[in-house]
C-alpha positions in Angstrom: 132.8 -113.2 42.2 131.3 -115.2 45.0 127.6 -115.3 45.5 125.9 -113.8 48.6 126.0 -115.4 52.0 123.4 -115.4 54.8 123.8 -112.9 57.6 123.2 -109.4 58.9 125.3 -106.7 57.4 125.5 -103.2 59.1 125.5 -100.4 56.5 126.5 -96.9 57.8 125.9 -94.2 55.1 127.4 -90.8 55.4 124.0 -89.4 56.1 123.7 -90.5 59.7 120.9 -93.1 60.3 121.9 -96.8 60.5 120.7 -99.2 57.9 120.7 -103.0 58.4 121.0 -105.4 55.5 120.0 -109.0 56.0 120.6 -111.6 53.2 118.5 -114.8 53.1 119.8 -117.7 51.1 116.8 -120.0 50.4 118.5 -123.4 49.9 117.3 -125.7 47.2 114.4 -123.3 46.4 113.7 -124.5 42.9 113.9 -128.1 44.0 111.4 -127.9 46.8 109.0 -125.1 45.8 106.3 -127.5 44.7 106.6 -129.4 48.0 106.4 -126.4 50.4 103.4 -124.3 51.3 105.5 -121.4 52.5 109.1 -120.3 53.3 110.3 -118.5 56.4 113.7 -117.0 57.0 115.8 -117.4 60.1 115.1 -114.6 62.6 117.5 -111.6 62.8 117.8 -108.8 65.4 117.9 -105.1 64.8 118.9 -103.2 67.9 119.5 -99.5 67.6 119.0 -96.4 69.9 117.5 -98.4 72.7 115.0 -100.3 70.5 115.4 -104.1 70.4 113.4 -105.7 67.6 113.4 -109.2 66.0 112.4 -109.8 62.4 112.1 -112.4 59.7 111.1 -112.6 56.1 108.6 -115.0 54.6 107.4 -116.1 51.2 103.7 -116.9 50.6 101.9 -117.9 47.4 98.9 -116.4 45.6 96.1 -118.6 44.3 94.5 -118.3 40.9 90.7 -118.0 40.2 90.3 -121.8 40.5 92.2 -122.0 43.7 95.3 -123.4 42.2 98.6 -122.1 43.8 100.7 -119.8 41.6 104.5 -120.2 41.8 105.0 -116.6 40.4 104.9 -114.0 41.5 105.4 -114.9 45.1 104.6 -112.6 48.1 107.7 -111.6 49.9 106.9 -110.3 53.4 108.7 -108.4 56.1 107.6 -109.3 59.6 108.4 -107.8 63.0 108.2 -110.7 65.5 108.7 -108.7 68.8 109.8 -105.4 70.1 111.3 -104.3 73.4 111.5 -100.6 74.3 111.6 -98.6 77.5 108.9 -96.1 76.5 106.5 -96.3 73.5 107.6 -94.1 70.6 106.5 -93.2 67.1 108.9 -94.3 64.3 109.2 -94.4 60.5 110.4 -97.7 59.0 111.9 -97.8 55.5 112.7 -101.1 53.9 113.7 -102.4 50.4 113.7 -105.9 49.1 116.1 -107.3 46.5 116.7 -110.6 44.7 120.1 -111.8 43.4 120.6 -112.2 39.7 123.1 -115.1 39.4 123.6 -114.6 35.6 125.1 -111.0 36.0 126.0 -111.4 39.7 124.1 -108.2 40.7 121.1 -107.5 43.0 117.8 -106.5 41.4 116.2 -103.9 43.7 112.6 -103.3 44.5 111.2 -99.8 45.3 111.7 -98.4 48.8 108.6 -98.8 51.1 107.8 -96.6 54.1 105.4 -97.2 57.0 104.6 -95.4 60.2 104.9 -97.6 63.3 104.1 -97.2 66.9 106.9 -98.9 68.8 105.9 -100.6 72.1 106.7 -103.7 74.0 105.0 -106.6 72.2 105.5 -110.3 71.3 102.9 -110.3 68.6 103.9 -110.6 65.0 103.3 -107.6 62.8 103.6 -107.8 59.1 104.9 -104.4 57.9 104.6 -104.9 54.2 105.1 -107.1 51.2 106.1 -107.1 47.6 105.1 -109.3 44.7 108.3 -110.8 43.4 108.9 -113.0 40.4 111.6 -115.5 41.1 112.9 -116.6 37.7 115.6 -118.8 36.2 118.1 -116.0 36.3 117.7 -115.8 40.1 118.3 -119.6 40.7 121.7 -121.2 41.1 121.7 -123.9 38.4 123.4 -126.6 40.5 122.0 -126.1 44.0 118.7 -124.4 43.2 119.4 -121.8 45.8 117.8 -118.3 45.6 119.0 -115.3 47.5 116.8 -112.4 48.6 117.6 -109.5 51.0 116.1 -106.7 53.0 117.5 -103.3 53.8 115.9 -102.0 56.9 116.0 -98.6 58.6 114.1 -97.4 61.7 114.0 -93.6 62.3 112.5 -92.6 65.7 110.2 -89.6 65.7 110.7 -87.4 68.7 107.5 -86.1 70.3 107.9 -82.4 70.9 106.2 -80.5 73.6 106.5 -76.7 73.6 109.8 -76.9 71.7 111.6 -74.0 70.1 110.7 -75.5 66.7 107.0 -75.7 67.6 107.0 -72.2 69.0 108.7 -70.7 65.9 106.2 -72.6 63.7 103.3 -70.9 65.5 105.1 -67.6 65.1 105.5 -68.1 61.4 101.8 -69.1 61.0 100.6 -66.0 62.8 103.0 -63.4 61.3 101.4 -60.7 59.2 102.5 -57.5 57.4 101.7 -55.7 60.6 103.7 -58.0 63.0 106.6 -58.8 60.6 109.1 -56.3 59.4 109.8 -57.7 55.9 107.8 -59.2 53.1 109.2 -61.8 50.8 107.9 -62.5 47.2 109.2 -65.1 44.7 108.1 -65.6 41.2 104.5 -66.2 42.2 101.7 -63.9 43.3 101.8 -64.7 47.0 103.7 -62.5 49.5 105.1 -63.9 52.8 105.5 -61.8 55.9 108.6 -62.7 58.0 111.1 -61.5 60.6 114.3 -60.1 59.1 116.4 -60.8 62.2 115.6 -64.5 62.0 116.2 -64.7 58.3 119.5 -63.0 58.7 120.6 -65.3 61.5 119.9 -68.4 59.5 121.2 -67.4 56.1 124.2 -65.1 55.4 122.9 -64.7 51.9 119.6 -63.4 53.0 121.4 -61.2 55.6 123.3 -59.5 52.8 120.2 -59.1 50.7 118.2 -57.6 53.6 121.0 -55.2 54.4 121.3 -54.0 50.8 117.5 -53.7 50.6 117.3 -51.6 53.8 120.0 -49.3 52.5 118.1 -48.7 49.3 115.0 -47.7 51.2 115.3 -44.0 52.1 113.3 -41.7 54.3 111.7 -42.2 57.6 108.2 -43.2 56.4 107.9 -46.4 54.2 104.9 -47.9 52.7 104.2 -51.6 52.6 105.8 -51.9 49.1 109.1 -50.8 50.5 109.2 -53.8 52.8 109.0 -56.3 50.0 112.2 -58.2 49.2 112.0 -60.1 45.9 113.6 -63.6 45.6 113.6 -64.5 41.9 113.6 -68.1 41.0 111.5 -69.3 43.9 107.9 -70.4 43.3 105.3 -69.9 46.0 105.5 -73.5 47.3 109.3 -73.5 47.3 109.5 -70.2 49.2 106.9 -71.4 51.7 109.0 -74.5 52.5 112.2 -72.5 52.7 110.6 -70.2 55.3 109.3 -73.3 57.1 112.8 -74.7 57.3 114.3 -71.4 58.4 111.8 -71.2 61.3 111.5 -74.8 62.3 114.3 -77.0 60.7 111.5 -79.0 59.1 110.0 -79.3 55.5 106.7 -80.7 54.5 106.4 -83.2 51.6 110.1 -83.3 51.2 109.9 -86.4 49.1 108.3 -84.5 46.3 110.4 -81.3 46.3 113.8 -82.3 47.6 115.4 -81.9 44.2 114.0 -78.4 43.9 115.0 -77.3 47.4 118.6 -78.7 47.3 119.9 -75.9 45.0 118.1 -73.4 47.2 119.9 -74.7 50.3 123.2 -74.3 48.4 122.4 -70.8 46.9 121.2 -69.3 50.2 123.9 -71.0 52.4 121.5 -73.2 54.3 123.6 -76.3 54.7 121.1 -78.0 57.0 118.4 -77.8 54.3 120.9 -79.0 51.6 121.8 -82.0 53.8 118.1 -82.8 54.5 117.3 -82.8 50.8 120.4 -84.9 50.0 119.4 -87.5 52.6 115.9 -87.7 51.2 117.1 -88.1 47.6 119.5 -90.9 48.7 116.5 -92.8 49.9 114.4 -92.2 46.8 116.7 -93.1 43.9 114.9 -94.8 41.1 116.0 -96.2 37.7 114.2 -93.3 36.0 115.7 -90.6 38.3 119.3 -91.8 38.9 120.8 -89.9 36.0 119.2 -86.6 37.0 120.3 -87.1 40.6 123.9 -87.8 39.5 123.9 -84.5 37.6 122.4 -82.7 40.6 124.9 -84.3 43.0 127.9 -83.4 40.8 126.7 -79.9 40.3 126.2 -79.1 43.9 129.0 -81.3 45.4 126.7 -83.7 47.2 129.2 -86.5 47.8 126.8 -88.8 49.7 124.2 -88.6 47.0 126.7 -89.1 44.2 128.1 -92.2 46.0 124.6 -93.6 46.5 123.6 -93.0 42.9 126.8 -94.7 41.6 126.2 -97.6 43.9 122.6 -97.8 42.7 123.9 -97.9 39.1 126.1 -100.8 40.1 123.3 -102.7 41.8 120.6 -102.0 39.2 122.4 -102.0 35.9 119.8 -104.2 34.2 116.9 -101.9 35.3 118.3 -98.6 34.1 117.1 -97.6 30.7 118.2 -94.9 28.2 116.6 -91.5 28.8 117.1 -87.9 27.9 119.0 -87.3 31.2 121.7 -89.8 30.2 122.0 -88.1 26.8 122.4 -84.7 28.5 125.0 -86.1 30.8 127.0 -87.7 28.0 127.1 -84.3 26.3 127.5 -81.7 29.1 129.4 -83.9 31.6 131.2 -86.7 29.8 133.5 -87.4 32.8 130.5 -88.1 35.0 128.9 -90.3 32.3 132.1 -92.3 32.1 132.2 -92.7 35.9 128.6 -94.0 35.9 129.4 -96.5 33.1 132.5 -97.7 35.0 130.3 -98.1 38.2 128.4 -100.9 36.5 126.4 -99.7 33.5 129.0 -100.7 31.0 129.0 -99.3 27.5 125.5 -100.4 26.7 124.0 -97.0 27.9 126.1 -95.1 25.3 125.7 -97.6 22.5 121.9 -97.8 22.9 121.2 -94.1 23.0 118.8 -92.7 20.5 119.9 -89.9 18.2 121.4 -87.0 20.3 119.1 -84.1 21.2 119.5 -80.8 19.6 120.9 -77.7 21.4 117.3 -76.4 21.5 116.0 -79.6 23.2 118.8 -79.3 25.8 118.1 -75.6 26.4 121.5 -74.5 25.3 
């Protein structure tokens, strides 16, 4: 397998937004590190959706308590050198660093970072973020002393909405009450949520059926408030609140923390947009400790993009993924998926290093 080469690679995932990957081969790094005060990559351009930006990466060094320079860990920085745009816009930038392990010929990935950015015409350098990175012997080509690092970069523009349908419906949801709404929803919690049955029915065929059955069960011309309450078992108060927010506005708050909970709801209530939104978020937040659970989730609910991303993550981060209960569960309840993950790059070590298998009680069987 050949080592990485410098250049910009365009990655187009199944979940829409474009991701750029730039690989920086630092030639003779181990031979010249003690002779250099810093390292700067060649510049690379990222032009998408009318936004033209120029970037580079840089390596700087920490100093110890006595002022002596430390060779590890280094500070790996992402810098935007200039930006050209017709009109200023708000954007969210996601980026992820990685360093190449020459011994196993795989990338070691850092966590994903996110920053909010005001895009405007500028030629001033802006450092968006950095990571402490230890560059060790396993990252260095023995003969040349080369080290390879890379950045995956994504810019998502945030549209400014003025009197949009989404904003108007959000206001309607925030002001709806038992008097102005024609139905009350309640999950497993104590809280009750007023809503409009026509909107719920239009957005979810499952809710439409449940509302129709509920209305048929209510007899007589006069109904008290209790008659208007439709119970939705399995949904906590926070989950139900965010489902309603999505139904009314197409948006969800704090999706990073509840995407894995909302994805099954999107499937069960036939809200494909919610399911896709959760899948997209989970693709961006895969971690060594969560990849097994996300593989199980993706396989159960037929999330092909999430499954492909999780398997690719296994391939790129085999050395960072440790044994966990989720892997044990997968090996027992879904051995085909477990084998697929091992074949993607984990090898047989996951299976051979597992602790004793959990009991049926531990698995909830």
